[in-house]
N, C-alpha and C positions, 0 to 999 in steps of 0.2 A: 504494500500500500504506500509506503514511503517513497518507493522508486517512482510510482505513478505520479505522485504529487511533485516530486523533484523534476521529472521530465515535463510535466505540464507547466510548471513554473518557468523552466528554461525556454520552452516554446513560446510561452506568453511574453516573456521579456524580449525575445528575438522579434516577435511579431510587432510589439510596441515600438521597436526601433524603426520599423518601416512604415508606421502609420503616418499619414500626411499631416503636415502642420496646419494650424488654424488660419494662417495668413495665405493669401493667394500666391501660387507658385507661377513665375513667368515661364513662358515656353523657352526651353533651353536653346532650341534652334541650332544645335551643334551638328557636327558631322555624324550621320547615322552609322557610318562604318567605323567609328572610333571604338576602342576597346573599353570595356566596363571593368573597373577595379573590383577586386574581391574585398569587401568591407568587413568590419568587425562581426556582423551578424553571421556570415558564413563561417568565419573563423571560430566563432563561439559554438556553432553547431558541430563543427568538426571536433573541437576540443571536448564537447559533451559526449560525442560518439566514442572518442578514444577513451575517455574516463569510464564510460559505461562498459566498454569491452574489457578494460583492465580490471574493473570490479568483478565482472563475470568470470574472468580467468582466475582471479584470486580466490573467489568463492569455490570454484571447481577444484582447485588445488587443495584448498583447506578441507573440502568434503572428502576428497580422495585420501588425504593423509589420515583423517579420522576413521575412515573405513578400514584402512590398512592397519591402524593401531587396534581396532576392534577385533580383527581377524587373528592377530598375534596373541 
């Protein structure tokens, strides 16, 4: 349950970063072929994914060690 809450909070914080501001945004009118930089939101999602994978790997190793000790 805590993991669900944590992931929901991370997604919500990332979504709020992309919410439009209250003031009117002018048309950028830039070159449509220009590259788009990877901002903090994407980096935050990648970091959350890495942390989640590391936690899963740690939990699996811990569970395997406990089962190994129970067998002995």
